VOGU-3710 file (C-alpha; in Angstrom, 3 decimals, decimal comma):
1> xxxxxxxxxx> -138,733/53,605/-89,162  -135,721/51,654/-90,463  -133,964/52,396/-87,159  -136,361/49,978/-85,454  -134,573/47,118/-87,224  -131,303/48,064/-85,565  -132,962/48,680/-82,192  -134,234/45,095/-82,071  -130,850/43,567/-82,850  -128,970/46,051/-80,644
11> xxxxxxxxxx> -126,314/44,557/-78,411  -122,673/45,205/-77,664  -120,098/43,991/-75,215  -117,888/45,954/-72,828  -115,403/43,957/-70,786  -113,891/46,240/-68,142  -111,552/44,551/-65,713  -111,164/45,092/-62,006  -113,302/45,888/-58,998  -116,547/47,862/-58,897
21> xxxxxxxxxx> -114,699/51,162/-58,664  -113,033/50,462/-62,002  -116,370/49,467/-63,520  -117,840/52,765/-62,420  -114,795/54,498/-63,815  -115,520/52,866/-67,192  -119,027/54,354/-67,228  -117,837/57,757/-66,019  -115,106/57,744/-68,640  -117,622/57,093/-71,410
31> xxxxxxxxxx> -119,866/59,853/-70,102  -116,875/62,178/-69,967  -115,918/61,269/-73,543  -119,490/61,873/-74,697  -119,344/65,347/-73,224  -115,942/66,046/-74,767  -117,226/64,915/-78,168  -120,266/67,106/-77,698  -118,242/70,229/-76,908  -115,724/69,515/-79,663
41> xxxxxxxxxx> -118,634/69,169/-82,055  -119,977/72,554/-80,979  -116,664/74,263/-81,615  -115,995/72,441/-84,878  -119,504/73,210/-86,129  -118,892/76,930/-85,741  -115,581/76,648/-87,576  -116,984/74,389/-90,292  -120,013/76,601/-90,912  -117,849/79,704/-91,137
51> xxxxxxxxxx> -115,364/77,950/-93,400  -118,160/76,683/-95,658  -119,598/80,167/-95,788  -116,252/81,601/-96,836  -115,805/78,921/-99,490  -119,276/79,352/-100,932  -119,546/83,119/-100,739  -117,202/83,630/-103,644  -117,923/85,017/-107,094  -121,686/85,245/-107,396
61> xxxxxxxxxx> -122,468/85,089/-111,105  -125,850/83,623/-111,886  -125,774/79,830/-112,336  -126,923/80,262/-115,943  -124,421/83,006/-116,749  -121,060/82,990/-118,512  -117,975/81,346/-117,100  -115,453/84,114/-117,720  -114,600/86,675/-115,043  -111,641/88,997/-114,827
71> xxxxxxxxxx> -109,335/88,641/-111,795  -110,385/92,127/-110,704  -114,099/91,277/-110,765  -113,494/87,982/-108,957  -111,468/89,772/-106,252  -114,195/92,394/-105,882  -116,897/89,717/-105,571  -114,816/87,809/-103,019  -114,458/90,957/-100,900  -118,183/91,638/-101,074
81> xxxxxxxxxx> -119,090/88,082/-100,180  -116,563/87,970/-97,355  -118,396/90,948/-95,901  -121,623/88,946/-96,238  -119,988/86,072/-94,360  -118,964/88,390/-91,524  -122,453/89,890/-91,494  -124,030/86,433/-91,180  -121,752/85,535/-88,283  -122,664/88,752/-86,481
91> xxxxxxxxxx> -126,410/88,368/-87,072  -126,373/84,742/-85,904  -124,179/85,512/-82,916  -126,478/88,222/-81,544  -129,822/86,542/-82,284  -132,551/87,220/-81,054  -131,218/90,787/-80,819  -130,425/92,863/-83,908  -127,380/94,971/-84,914  -129,490/98,128/-84,674
101> xxxxxxxxxx> -130,191/97,337/-81,022  -126,559/98,225/-80,212  -127,114/101,734/-81,579  -130,325/102,028/-79,580  -128,515/101,107/-76,343  -125,687/103,582/-77,075  -128,102/106,424/-77,820  -130,116/105,620/-74,685  -127,006/105,686/-72,482  -125,687/108,910/-74,018
111> xxxxxxxxxx> -129,108/110,551/-73,750  -129,323/109,612/-70,091  -125,852/111,014/-69,468  -126,859/114,207/-71,281  -129,667/114,530/-68,712  -126,893/114,531/-66,082  -127,774/111,076/-64,816  -125,404/108,129/-64,477  -127,175/104,948/-65,676  -124,017/102,909/-65,045
121> xxxxxxxxxx> -123,980/103,651/-61,304  -120,313/104,607/-61,473  -119,114/101,940/-63,911  -118,436/104,426/-66,708  -116,129/106,369/-64,376  -114,383/103,112/-63,403  -113,881/102,241/-67,072  -112,503/105,735/-67,704  -109,973/105,290/-64,908  -108,690/102,054/-66,475
131> xxxxxxxxxx> -108,287/103,369/-70,013  -104,730/103,001/-71,408  -102,402/105,878/-70,596  -102,003/106,699/-74,296  -105,756/107,432/-74,532  -105,585/109,668/-71,474  -102,920/111,703/-73,285  -104,523/111,829/-76,730  -108,189/112,268/-75,734  -109,818/115,098/-73,908
141> xxxxxxxxxx> -111,802/114,446/-70,753  -115,032/114,578/-72,745  -113,604/112,167/-75,318  -112,576/109,741/-72,568  -116,076/109,902/-71,124  -117,623/109,222/-74,530  -115,313/106,256/-75,148  -116,044/104,837/-71,675  -119,765/105,241/-72,326  -119,401/103,344/-75,608
151> xxxxxxxxxx> -117,543/100,531/-73,872  -120,180/100,356/-71,140  -122,999/100,435/-73,706  -121,411/97,578/-75,651  -120,973/95,472/-72,510  -124,558/96,198/-71,502  -125,730/95,279/-74,991  -123,849/91,953/-74,885  -125,369/91,228/-71,482  -128,816/91,926/-72,884
161> xxxxxxxxxx> -128,147/89,514/-75,764  -127,243/86,756/-73,307  -130,328/87,559/-71,249  -132,586/87,481/-74,321  -131,054/84,205/-75,433  -131,600/82,731/-71,977  -135,210/83,944/-72,015  -135,748/82,389/-75,453  -134,331/79,106/-74,177  -136,729/79,201/-71,227
171> xxxxxxxxxx> -139,643/79,912/-73,554  -138,692/77,036/-75,849  -138,538/74,747/-72,815  -142,277/75,249/-72,250  -144,281/72,418/-73,844  -147,620/72,566/-72,065  -149,124/74,265/-75,131  -148,995/70,945/-76,912  -151,329/69,297/-74,393  -154,005/72,007/-74,461
181> xxxxxxxxxx> -157,142/71,577/-76,514  -157,891/73,915/-79,374  -160,093/76,770/-78,161  -159,218/76,117/-74,509  -155,834/77,773/-74,286  -154,672/78,784/-70,816  -153,619/82,328/-69,946  -150,085/81,058/-69,339  -149,873/79,752/-72,883  -151,314/82,995/-74,283
191> xxxxxxxxxx> -148,608/85,011/-72,528  -145,990/82,488/-73,681  -147,154/82,797/-77,291  -146,906/86,596/-77,144  -143,398/86,569/-75,680  -142,199/83,906/-78,109  -143,501/85,834/-81,099  -141,784/88,977/-79,852  -138,428/87,233/-79,467  -138,844/85,445/-82,823
201> xxxxxxxxxx> -139,950/88,487/-84,800  -136,601/88,948/-86,534  -135,821/86,882/-89,624  -133,494/84,113/-88,406  -130,762/82,293/-90,298  -130,784/78,501/-90,544  -128,797/77,961/-87,323  -129,904/81,055/-85,389  -131,951/79,071/-82,862  -129,402/76,338/-82,150
211> xxxxxxxxxx> -127,902/77,817/-78,987  -131,371/78,667/-77,645  -132,842/75,175/-77,943  -133,247/73,335/-74,622  -131,482/70,084/-73,787  -133,402/66,808/-73,892  -134,553/66,039/-70,317  -134,069/62,660/-68,657  -137,507/61,316/-67,633  -138,077/59,983/-64,133
221> xxxxxxxxxx> -137,405/56,253/-64,151  -140,694/55,588/-62,371  -142,626/57,351/-65,139  -140,792/55,489/-67,902  -141,439/52,096/-66,312  -145,079/52,943/-65,738  -145,532/53,948/-69,384  -143,717/50,839/-70,545  -145,959/48,518/-68,559  -149,011/50,344/-69,843
231> xxxxxxxxxx> -147,807/49,868/-73,439  -147,056/46,171/-72,852  -150,391/45,341/-71,192  -152,464/44,654/-74,345  -149,730/42,385/-75,729  -149,183/40,114/-72,716  -151,229/37,478/-70,979  -151,988/38,080/-67,308  -149,194/35,801/-66,087  -146,638/37,360/-68,440
241> xxxxxxxxxx> -147,706/40,864/-67,466  -147,308/40,029/-63,776  -143,822/38,678/-64,480  -142,840/41,849/-66,371  -144,309/44,011/-63,610  -142,123/42,222/-61,074  -139,036/42,592/-63,287  -139,748/46,319/-63,686  -140,265/46,752/-59,955  -137,009/44,944/-59,134
251> xxxxxxxxxx> -135,190/47,040/-61,716  -136,530/50,306/-60,288  -135,700/49,398/-56,699  -132,217/48,093/-57,365  -130,203/48,743/-60,513  -132,437/51,349/-62,146  -131,702/54,276/-59,850  -127,985/53,617/-60,063  -128,075/53,715/-63,865  -130,278/56,804/-63,765
261> xxxxxxxxxx> -127,661/58,757/-61,807  -125,056/58,160/-64,505  -127,550/59,173/-67,174  -128,405/62,420/-65,403  -124,709/63,148/-65,120  -124,348/62,694/-68,857  -127,368/64,945/-69,513  -125,669/67,728/-67,538  -122,385/67,313/-69,379  -123,373/66,504/-72,975
271> xxxxxxxxxx> -125,595/68,428/-75,380  -127,978/65,493/-75,811  -127,891/62,394/-73,639  -129,260/60,123/-76,404  -128,070/61,174/-79,852  -124,377/60,225/-79,828  -125,060/56,751/-78,376  -128,032/56,291/-80,710  -125,917/57,120/-83,756  -123,066/54,885/-82,666
281> xxxxxxxxxx> -124,778/51,790/-81,295  -127,947/51,667/-83,383  -126,379/52,634/-86,707  -122,616/52,714/-86,906  -121,904/49,542/-84,897  -124,331/47,412/-86,889  -122,237/44,816/-88,738  -124,929/43,578/-91,119  -125,837/45,082/-94,511  -127,161/48,640/-94,393
291> xxxxxxxxxx> -128,939/48,173/-97,711  -132,638/47,402/-96,989  -131,969/47,092/-93,228  -131,129/50,755/-92,662  -131,188/52,788/-95,867  -134,502/54,164/-97,133  -135,787/55,695/-100,376  -137,745/58,631/-101,800  -139,783/58,638/-105,019  -140,612/61,019/-107,854
301> xxxxxxxxxx> -143,976/62,571/-108,710  -146,754/59,999/-109,049  -148,441/61,190/-112,255  -145,885/63,502/-113,862  -142,426/63,080/-115,345  -141,186/66,597/-116,230  -139,031/65,264/-119,077  -138,315/61,888/-120,637  -134,734/62,887/-121,486  -132,536/61,111/-118,941
311> xxxxxxxxxx> -129,577/63,493/-119,188  -131,859/66,546/-118,884  -133,585/65,206/-115,764  -130,169/64,514/-114,281  -129,037/68,063/-115,129  -131,941/69,733/-113,359  -131,929/67,338/-110,407  -128,202/67,788/-109,757  -128,522/71,567/-110,133  -131,464/71,752/-107,725
321> xxxxxxxxxx> -129,565/69,786/-105,091  -126,495/71,981/-105,431  -128,661/75,093/-105,124  -130,042/73,605/-101,910  -126,497/72,954/-100,686  -125,656/76,586/-101,417  -128,625/77,688/-99,305  -127,525/75,419/-96,470  -123,950/76,700/-96,502  -125,071/80,322/-96,689
331> xxxxxxxxxx> -127,671/79,630/-93,999  -130,362/81,064/-96,259  -132,825/78,254/-95,574  -135,564/79,116/-93,125  -135,279/77,110/-89,899  -137,706/74,185/-89,798  -140,604/74,675/-87,412  -143,417/72,695/-85,857  -146,054/72,807/-88,625  -148,349/75,791/-88,268
341> xxxxxxxxxx> -146,301/77,448/-85,511  -143,236/79,647/-84,986  -141,599/77,026/-82,739  -138,183/76,089/-84,219  -136,751/72,618/-84,663  -133,104/71,629/-84,370  -131,220/72,039/-87,661  -128,080/70,092/-86,683  -128,847/67,167/-89,015  -128,596/69,458/-92,042
351> xxxxxxxxxx> -124,859/69,955/-91,525  -123,782/66,518/-92,809  -126,221/66,292/-95,712  -123,629/66,759/-98,470  -119,984/65,685/-98,874  -120,549/62,880/-96,355  -119,758/59,155/-96,432  -120,068/56,301/-93,993  -116,745/54,425/-93,998  -116,642/50,825/-92,733
361> xxxxxxxxxx> -114,686/49,569/-89,753  -114,190/46,207/-88,063  -116,064/47,154/-84,868  -117,781/50,370/-85,861  -118,226/52,533/-88,934  -117,280/56,215/-89,032  -119,117/59,132/-90,612  -116,706/61,315/-92,585  -117,723/64,792/-93,661  -115,747/67,161/-95,882
371> xxxxxxxxxx> -116,065/70,942/-95,995  -116,737/71,145/-99,691  -116,840/69,194/-102,904  -116,983/70,573/-106,434  -117,887/67,293/-108,097  -120,345/64,405/-107,964  -119,665/60,713/-108,550  -121,622/59,082/-111,384  -122,249/55,400/-112,118  -123,371/54,159/-115,536
381> xxxxxxxxxx> -123,232/50,652/-117,003  -120,610/49,414/-114,574  -118,326/52,471/-114,879  -117,566/55,213/-112,371  -116,996/58,857/-113,297  -116,063/62,075/-111,541  -118,242/64,928/-112,846  -117,031/68,445/-112,002  -120,034/70,720/-111,426  -118,098/73,947/-110,789
391> xxxxxxxxxx> -115,732/75,834/-113,051  -113,777/78,891/-111,861  -116,078/79,113/-108,838  -119,196/79,044/-111,000  -121,896/76,403/-110,743  -122,445/74,890/-114,180  -125,806/75,582/-115,737  -128,367/72,749/-115,906  -127,816/72,605/-119,674  -124,071/72,200/-119,169
401> xxxxxxxxxx> -124,562/69,425/-116,623  -126,955/67,733/-119,069  -124,266/68,063/-121,736  -121,726/66,386/-119,450  -124,156/63,639/-118,422  -124,885/62,924/-122,074  -121,154/62,420/-122,633  -121,237/59,713/-119,964  -124,300/58,086/-121,532  -122,604/58,108/-124,958
411> xxxxxxxxxx> -119,286/56,770/-123,667  -118,861/53,277/-125,212  -115,941/52,161/-123,056  -116,466/48,908/-121,128  -116,010/48,484/-117,366  -112,555/47,601/-116,104  -112,083/44,130/-114,614  -113,951/43,987/-111,304  -115,338/47,517/-111,651  -118,954/46,890/-112,643
421> xxxxxxxxxx> -120,142/45,277/-109,398  -117,726/47,022/-107,016  -120,598/48,815/-105,245  -121,760/45,467/-103,856  -119,079/45,877/-101,173  -121,211/48,677/-99,654  -124,339/46,485/-99,826  -122,983/43,450/-97,993  -121,661/42,837/-94,491  -119,540/45,607/-93,035
431> xxxxxxxxxx> -116,525/43,679/-91,735  -115,460/42,188/-95,114  -115,874/45,606/-96,727  -113,727/47,150/-93,976  -110,998/44,552/-94,507  -110,992/44,996/-98,283  -110,941/48,771/-97,962  -107,989/48,755/-95,600  -105,945/46,236/-97,579  -106,671/47,183/-101,192
441> xxxxxxxxxx> -108,062/50,741/-101,215  -105,746/52,636/-98,861  -103,009/53,481/-101,389  -102,414/54,098/-105,065  -104,954/54,361/-107,848  -107,695/52,582/-105,898  -107,459/55,104/-103,077  -107,647/58,027/-105,487  -110,731/56,607/-107,172  -112,385/55,683/-103,882
451> xxxxxxxxxx> -111,690/59,205/-102,610  -113,448/60,593/-105,678  -116,585/58,680/-104,670  -116,432/59,240/-100,918  -115,555/62,934/-101,156  -118,179/63,657/-103,810  -121,078/65,959/-102,946  -123,365/62,965/-103,546  -123,664/59,892/-105,758  -125,599/59,644/-109,034
461> xxxxxxxxxx> -126,741/56,460/-110,744  -127,806/56,616/-114,397  -130,074/53,584/-114,468  -130,794/51,825/-117,746  -134,297/50,722/-116,677  -137,596/52,557/-117,041  -139,696/53,017/-113,888  -142,884/54,651/-112,682  -146,636/54,073/-112,741  -146,793/53,182/-116,403
471> xxxxxxxxxx> -147,808/50,527/-118,927  -150,429/47,833/-118,591  -149,466/46,994/-114,997  -149,263/50,330/-113,123  -149,602/48,703/-109,679  -146,839/46,184/-110,297  -144,634/48,832/-111,884  -144,963/51,049/-108,800  -143,887/48,128/-106,623  -140,879/47,427/-108,848
481> xxxxxxxxxx> -140,039/51,147/-108,787  -139,918/51,062/-104,971  -137,758/47,917/-104,911  -135,378/49,463/-107,420  -134,876/52,542/-105,255  -134,517/50,468/-102,082  -131,806/48,136/-103,341  -131,407/48,401/-107,139  -129,231/45,614/-108,523  -127,304/45,581/-105,212
491> xxxxxxxxxx> -124,198/46,967/-106,901  -125,322/50,045/-108,853  -125,707/52,346/-105,847  -123,056/53,464/-103,338  -124,957/52,766/-100,134  -122,324/54,406/-97,909  -122,939/57,899/-99,338  -125,222/60,188/-97,354  -127,607/59,862/-100,290  -127,564/58,654/-103,869
501> xxxxxxxxxx> -129,898/59,905/-106,574  -131,132/57,585/-109,315  -132,088/58,834/-112,785  -133,925/56,279/-114,909  -133,875/55,954/-118,678  -137,405/57,379/-119,062  -136,666/60,456/-116,894  -138,063/59,207/-113,589  -135,856/59,837/-110,571  -135,577/58,947/-106,892
511> xxxxxxxxxx> -133,071/58,696/-104,071  -131,609/56,216/-101,617  -130,435/57,670/-98,291  -128,093/56,332/-95,630  -129,729/56,600/-92,214  -127,006/57,225/-89,612  -126,354/60,924/-90,330  -129,982/62,116/-90,313  -133,611/61,051/-90,204  -136,138/61,001/-93,025
521> xxxxxxxxxx> -137,704/64,482/-92,510  -134,318/66,127/-93,153  -133,862/64,242/-96,425  -137,536/64,811/-97,315  -137,006/68,571/-96,995  -134,154/68,362/-99,510  -136,192/66,149/-101,841  -139,233/68,459/-101,775  -137,027/71,399/-102,710  -135,366/69,366/-105,471
531> xxxxxxxxxx> -138,624/68,229/-107,063  -140,191/71,703/-106,869  -137,094/73,501/-108,185  -136,718/70,996/-111,012  -140,337/71,241/-112,181  -141,349/74,838/-111,399  -138,160/76,923/-111,279  -135,567/75,459/-113,635  -137,984/73,883/-116,107  -137,317/72,449/-119,550
541> xxxxxxxxxx> -137,483/73,498/-123,178  -140,265/72,262/-125,407  -138,182/69,321/-126,577  -137,441/68,275/-122,985  -133,897/69,610/-122,570  -132,534/71,846/-119,806  -132,525/75,584/-120,268  -129,382/77,690/-120,615  -126,259/77,850/-122,722  -123,393/75,391/-122,986
551> xxxxxxxxxx> -119,690/76,105/-122,768  -118,468/73,348/-125,079  -114,881/73,800/-123,904  -115,751/72,076/-120,628  -113,387/69,187/-119,844  -115,151/65,822/-120,162  -116,164/63,794/-117,098  -113,210/61,945/-115,626  -113,313/58,163/-115,783  -112,159/56,611/-112,495
561> xxxxxxxxxx> -109,381/54,053/-112,773  -109,225/50,880/-110,678  -106,833/48,020/-110,105  -109,113/45,375/-108,631  -107,227/42,373/-107,270  -108,717/38,848/-107,646  -109,202/38,697/-103,869  -111,346/41,840/-104,026  -113,368/40,422/-106,910  -114,017/37,269/-104,889
571> xxxxxxxxxx> -115,236/39,353/-101,961  -117,383/41,440/-104,294  -119,223/38,302/-105,403  -119,629/37,116/-101,799  -121,026/40,493/-100,725  -123,262/40,525/-103,782  -124,636/37,100/-102,872  -125,484/38,326/-99,354  -127,092/41,502/-100,670  -128,947/39,728/-103,473
581> xxxxxxxxxx> -130,489/37,252/-101,053  -131,626/40,134/-98,872  -133,019/42,093/-101,830  -134,826/39,126/-103,356  -136,606/38,547/-100,068  -138,130/42,037/-99,935  -141,807/42,293/-100,860  -142,818/45,915/-101,581  -146,220/47,376/-102,328  -146,907/51,054/-103,004
591> xxxxxxxxxx> -150,426/52,345/-103,412  -152,154/55,743/-103,348  -155,341/55,881/-101,252  -157,682/58,313/-103,001  -161,077/57,706/-101,335  -160,466/60,528/-98,873  -157,623/62,373/-97,201  -156,868/64,592/-94,254  -159,532/67,109/-95,336  -162,398/64,745/-94,602
601> xxxxxxxxxx> -160,674/63,302/-91,525  -160,217/66,745/-89,960  -163,896/67,536/-90,541  -164,529/64,756/-88,035  -162,259/66,580/-85,552  -159,799/63,698/-85,573  -156,041/63,798/-85,927  -155,138/62,351/-89,368  -152,110/60,569/-87,922  -154,166/59,020/-85,117
611> xxxxxxxxxx> -156,801/57,979/-87,652  -154,207/56,207/-89,806  -152,420/54,582/-86,872  -155,652/53,132/-85,492  -156,524/51,925/-89,004  -153,133/50,168/-89,124  -153,965/48,417/-85,835  -157,271/47,261/-87,295  -155,569/46,125/-90,511  -152,916/44,157/-88,622
621> xxxxxxxxxx> -155,531/42,514/-86,394  -157,463/41,376/-89,439  -154,301/40,236/-91,202  -152,695/38,303/-88,339  -155,532/37,736/-85,877  -153,914/39,647/-83,020  -151,947/42,698/-81,932  -148,209/43,372/-81,919  -145,642/45,815/-80,606  -145,919/48,799/-82,945
631> xxxxxxxxxx> -143,229/51,366/-83,691  -144,111/54,841/-84,913  -141,237/57,273/-85,379  -141,660/60,647/-83,703  -139,159/63,495/-83,577  -137,407/65,092/-80,601  -136,064/68,044/-82,592  -137,685/70,485/-80,171  -134,436/69,823/-78,296  -130,874/70,486/-79,343
641> xxxxxxxxxx> -129,428/67,657/-81,452  -132,674/65,738/-81,016  -133,453/62,899/-83,400  -136,321/60,455/-82,848  -138,425/58,777/-80,210  -140,782/55,817/-80,439  -144,543/56,129/-80,148  -145,928/52,740/-79,094  -149,105/52,972/-81,143  -150,628/49,705/-79,947
651> xxxxxxxxxx> -152,410/50,878/-76,785  -155,133/49,489/-74,553  -157,548/51,987/-76,060  -156,773/51,146/-79,704  -157,102/47,422/-78,958  -160,468/48,000/-77,260  -161,731/49,832/-80,329  -160,552/47,141/-82,738  -162,094/44,360/-80,657  -165,367/46,259/-80,375
661> xxxxxxxxxx> -165,540/46,868/-84,112  -164,709/43,266/-84,983  -167,154/41,828/-82,435  -170,049/43,814/-83,859  -170,540/46,395/-81,104  -172,899/49,288/-81,809  -171,698/52,215/-83,905  -172,094/54,545/-80,930  -169,911/52,327/-78,740  -167,285/52,064/-81,498
671> xxxxxxxxxx> -167,223/55,822/-81,936  -166,762/56,331/-78,202  -163,880/53,851/-78,094  -162,325/55,387/-81,198  -162,394/58,799/-79,538  -160,543/57,389/-76,520  -158,012/55,626/-78,757  -157,429/58,780/-80,804  -156,920/60,932/-77,726  -154,592/58,331/-76,251
681> xxxxxxxxxx> -152,488/58,187/-79,403  -152,223/61,969/-79,565  -151,090/62,075/-75,959  -148,459/59,383/-76,578  -147,172/61,354/-79,557  -146,935/64,550/-77,535  -145,109/62,788/-74,718  -142,595/61,411/-77,209  -142,026/64,834/-78,792  -141,505/66,518/-75,431
691> xxxxxxxxxx> -138,857/64,101/-74,171  -141,124/61,857/-72,088  -140,961/58,801/-74,325  -140,096/55,285/-73,268  -137,621/53,644/-75,586  -134,722/56,106/-75,852  -134,552/56,354/-72,065  -134,495/52,555/-71,669  -131,913/52,302/-74,462  -129,554/54,709/-72,680
701> xxxxxxxxxx> -130,040/52,927/-69,363  -129,038/49,718/-71,131  -125,887/51,342/-72,541  -124,898/52,523/-69,050  -125,500/49,025/-67,675  -123,109/47,568/-70,253  -120,433/50,107/-69,345  -120,922/49,221/-65,688  -120,617/45,532/-66,558  -123,950/44,607/-64,956
711> xxxxxxxxxx> -126,829/42,607/-66,403  -130,461/43,645/-66,198  -132,990/40,931/-67,099  -135,639/43,627/-67,494  -133,659/45,800/-69,932  -132,399/42,791/-71,859  -135,922/41,527/-72,424  -137,378/44,925/-73,284  -134,716/45,708/-75,881  -135,059/42,288/-77,523
721> xxxxxxxxxx> -138,799/42,642/-78,182  -139,490/42,596/-81,955  -141,308/45,457/-83,674  -143,536/43,462/-86,033  -145,255/46,616/-87,238  -142,890/49,526/-87,853  -144,501/52,713/-89,158  -143,471/56,227/-90,100  -145,174/59,272/-91,550  -143,239/61,353/-94,065
731> xxxxxxxxxx> -144,349/64,935/-93,402  -144,855/67,428/-96,229  -142,867/70,404/-94,934  -142,923/72,860/-97,850  -146,422/72,699/-99,268  -146,022/76,280/-100,471  -143,630/74,969/-103,139  -146,388/72,883/-104,737  -149,569/74,415/-106,130  -151,780/71,341/-105,875
741> xxxxxxxxxx> -154,940/73,343/-106,615  -153,778/74,424/-110,052  -151,401/71,498/-110,613  -152,918/68,501/-108,776  -150,900/66,133/-110,949  -147,672/67,142/-109,140  -148,318/64,786/-106,245  -145,346/63,295/-104,427  -145,266/59,565/-103,777  -143,208/59,978/-100,610
751> xxxxxxxxxx> -140,825/57,172/-99,681  -140,428/53,977/-97,720  -138,100/51,506/-96,051  -137,488/47,785/-95,762  -139,196/45,397/-93,346  -138,025/45,582/-89,753  -138,851/42,111/-88,444  -138,547/38,909/-90,451  -142,226/38,201/-89,740  -143,508/41,782/-89,703
761> xxxxxxxxxx> -144,377/44,791/-91,840  -142,823/48,167/-92,522  -145,344/50,878/-93,380  -144,544/54,412/-94,467  -147,197/56,926/-95,449  -147,388/60,497/-96,657  -150,480/62,706/-96,414  -150,556/64,728/-99,634  -152,915/67,685/-99,909  -156,467/67,240/-98,683
771> xxxxxxxxxx> -157,568/64,162/-100,621  -154,779/61,590/-100,864  -152,656/59,353/-98,657  -149,815/57,341/-100,215  -148,713/54,102/-98,536  -145,485/52,088/-98,831  -145,709/48,560/-97,380  -142,826/46,122/-97,101  -142,337/42,620/-95,710  -140,392/39,451/-96,530
781> xxxxxxxxxx> -141,313/36,754/-99,021  -139,633/34,178/-96,768  -142,351/34,632/-94,141  -145,481/32,693/-95,033  -147,579/34,833/-92,704  -146,932/38,204/-94,383  -147,931/39,601/-97,763  -147,527/43,269/-98,667  -150,445/43,330/-101,130  -152,741/41,555/-98,699
791> xxxxxxxxxx> -151,807/43,957/-95,922  -152,241/46,909/-98,277  -155,773/45,715/-99,016  -156,428/45,407/-95,286  -155,219/48,999/-94,754  -157,525/50,193/-97,517  -160,471/48,358/-96,019  -159,692/49,519/-92,459  -159,552/53,173/-93,508  -162,914/52,900/-95,247
801> xxxxxxxxxx> -164,569/51,021/-92,372  -163,451/53,548/-89,759  -164,569/56,456/-91,917  -167,930/54,745/-92,396  -168,381/54,357/-88,632  -167,405/57,959/-87,872  -169,329/59,561/-90,739  -172,708/58,277/-89,531  -172,807/60,770/-86,696  -170,714/63,771/-87,783
811> xxxxxxxxxx> -173,297/66,310/-86,630  -173,729/64,834/-83,158  -172,967/67,570/-80,559  -171,549/65,061/-78,100  -169,223/63,617/-80,770  -168,078/67,038/-81,904  -167,252/68,087/-78,367  -165,706/64,821/-77,295  -163,285/64,528/-80,197  -162,097/68,106/-80,313
821> xxxxxxxx> -158,500/67,380/-81,164  -155,927/68,929/-78,829  -153,571/70,928/-81,021  -151,440/74,079/-80,931  -153,016/77,501/-80,908  -153,251/78,854/-84,462  -151,429/81,986/-83,321  -148,284/79,928/-82,757
//
């Protein structure tokens, strides 16, 4: 995805001084610090979650209800909700056991003792001997025995919880199920499924599985190098491949094993050996603009706009997001799982979704997260506002938020000097923004106003344009809609916020998300909930306004005050020039593919993702006359604090299929080669998901080499290879929220990202329902060899050509058997 852009340009310098021992100390020190940060994060997460729970579990009047509550009723509600907070902590702490299991253990122990048997093998008597003297005096012998039995039962129960948690962790470490073909499940996997379902039978909270998730394993260096060479073979001439093979062999025999030892040490000490370095060096240390290069966007429904009233759409959208935040803080969201299974995914990325800002630094940026925020920051016509969304602990109703938004829209006041384009600082280079922030925004009125933006729950832009698939040029309007969400006017978004929502004049909406804190599936989950809640739960009146009553005594939105120095204004214009040049160079094309969808693809017993990825290889070959290094984002959230891994989709098998199809080979031969390419792609995807990918391992080896102060020609060359085709699928995770059978018009457009390489393409796609696939293509106008519309047409043609080849022999027994897609057992 957008992270591929940073991975290509990744480099940093460490200059340790001294002899080799000191160089090794530098690496060990960084590994030690990674582990310390990891353990601090664990402890702080527990405290932060509990604190958030306490802050949010306060008076629980309905969001649409009145704002007045007596002190007595508020105190009573606080007491009740504090009990809920304690209950949640207990339930999460003992998962996968239940509170009732303690009573079961106690009754079992007492019943056994009643039968004149000692299940503790003398431990109860030992406990009784060590009871405080005061208890010996006040309790009878029978009472002392009962108390000792209760203590023993509790200790036994806690031991059983630890044992169950350890067993669950072992079960979640088993990944062979992913490599087994449907209908050919081994007995081992069948037993594993049964045990996993037993241990997962209780209803978990959002973070219940976190401590039971396994750690990301470090692959064997020999395996990683072998997979790398296999992925590079179709892209290199024989002489170049021989040279790379020699470099890889020299690396394995010499420096590689030394680096691997440090990496294994880190894996033992830290929660995840990749994620902290990935966040820091790929995202936070990037000194170029994050707009376009890193941030990505999400779009509204394709065919439907629930209301054309801008303030009303803003009211429902803001309310839906705050309801989602409430669910996150109360841990009421169901844990994300591998689609169609009970296998949980890591939920750590959800923690920094709201109240989070990326603050610039000279060498590296910092992610700042606040426990809570009762307001959002709003931008309209060059002015910034603070909009309070809570009053006396009550979330304002959608109608009240609409009322407040309308006040902003009706406000005739002009921007203050230098205020209107201030957001361009977040769109330009990071170092000038860091310098301006430190010098002019660290004290006084500017600091207070900047705090109001950075500490806001999220950022809202009330855009004066109209967007969507509308008018006489629906295709062009969709493209302009995507560009608007990706970069806007380069100053009317706050690109440092974890995400910003955009509400257009005609009621269309969308979002722009910063990438360092989380990956697209996490934001997509929020966006799905927001769209569904807005359209199906909150709804609108007949005249397009939000439902509910309005407390007209609400204080108006607070206008933020600035004192922008001439030097800051000069830097604003310089940053705007950098951002504008970047934005003007982006060529976006969004198109829905309606000829068929995953329903027809799955009838062919083919993975939809493999089908699309091979079609992208065919489209690129036709567009550029060759193959290129291809990036497909996969997740590693089967592991604790996992993020992404790269699937190198351009394989020997996919290239063989494309060449055969283009050279006019027989349909039977093309189908055979497609089957091999599809199976190969599926296997690469599974390897990436299960921690056996290529690129994150090589990335971490490179980081260790820099801390050791040694150069590796092999790693340097591998990490400088450009990803000319960067792709990502946006998964639909909550299809149950959308009734596409009865309301097929509520189809999501998905989202996209900017081009990764100056001479390449970025392609995002979302498989919606059974009959549609939406594509987002981006490239740069400055490259004469790329054109987003031309490549979109090639994708369309490639999809149709492959379907035509495969559909000619659907009923062939050999085809049906050969392409039986390996996938998880349905019972999972």
